[in-house]
N, C-alpha and C positions, 0 to 999 in steps of 0.2 A: 461477734462484732462488738458486743458490749465489753468483754474483757480486754480487747485490743484498745478500745477507746479509754478505758480506765487506766491501762498501762501508759498510754500517751499522756493522759492528764496527770498521772502520778509522776512521770518523768519530768514534765514541765514544772510541776510544783516543787519537786526536789531541786531542780536547777535554780528556780527562783530563790529558794531558801539558801542555797550555797552562794549565790551571787550576793544576797543581802548580808550573809555572814562574813564573806570576804570584804565587802565594803565597810562593815562595822569594824572589822579587825584593822583595816588600813587606816581608819580614822583615829584609832587609839594613839598612833604615833605622834600626831600633832593636830592642831586646830586648823581648819580650812580658812583661807583668807577671806576677808570681807571685801566684796567688790563695791566700788562706789560710783555713783552717778552724780555729777554736778551739772545742774541745769541753770542757765542764766536766762531769765525771762524779762521781757518788756512788752506789755500789752499782748500777751500770748494766750488769751482766754480760749481761743478756738482750738488750740492744740495741746495745751499743757496737761489736761486730764488724761487724754489718750496716751501721751508719752509716758506719764507716770505709771498708769495701770498696765500698759504694755510691757514696760521694763520689769515691773514687779511680777507679772505673769511669767515672762520668759525666765526670770531668775529662779522662780519656784520650780519651773519645769526642769531646769538644769541643776537644781539642788544647791544653789549658791546663796550664801548669806550676803545681803545687800544693804546698803545705806544710801539714801538719796538726799542730797542737800540742794535746795533750790535757793538761788540768789536772785532776788527781784530787783530790777533796775527801774524803780519809780513807775510802775505800771499805773495807768489811769483807768483801766477797765476792771473786770471782775477776776483777774488772774490770781490775786492774793486770796480772795474768798474761796476760789476753786481749790487752791492748794490746801487751805485750812480744812476744807471738807474732805479732801483725800487723806489728810493727816488723821482724821477721826477713824478711818478704816485701816490705815497703814501706819503704825507707830514708828517705822524706820524712815519716814519722810520728815525732813527738817526744813524749816523755812527761815531764811535770813532776808529781812526786808530792805537790805541795801547791799551794795557791792563793796562796802568798806572792808569786810573781813575776808574777801575772796583770796587775795594774795597770801595772807597768813594761813588760811585753810589749805591751800594748795601746797604750801611749804610743809605744813604739819603732816600731810597725807601723801608725801611724794613716794614713800615706799609701798603704798597701797595701790592696787590696780584701780585706776580712775578713768572714767569716760566723761569728757566735758562737752556739753551741748549748749550752744548759744542759739536759742530758738529764734530770736529776732534777726539773726544774721544768716540763718539757713535758707537756702534756695530750694524750695520743694516744688518747683514748677514741673508740670507733667511732661515738658519737652525733654527733660533729662532721662536717660535710661535708668531703670531701677537699680542696676548694679553700681551706679555712680553716687547713689545717695549716701 
């Protein structure tokens, strides 16, 4: 019984090594793209931290390089201070305290995969089914 278990464990380990070696070999050909998240906020203190950490977590799970840029639209609550606190833990989060540079930013990064979220305009009511979010 123990030799059979050791053979299964060895085969699993060998497969893991082969998969990692093939992945490393495939990455030599070119650099993977950086995925971007653009978040537009206005008085979004209740949800901004969750969105930033959730996107960072999922990106790490998928092995993606990410860059998050937050454009704040004159928030009057603690949104900006929450973003600054997240920046201390995640250096790939950037804060722009106005919408002035948004159009220029989108033009400069049009070849990059971007997801744009406008938090103050999102309808997150529980009446909508989850697949429509």
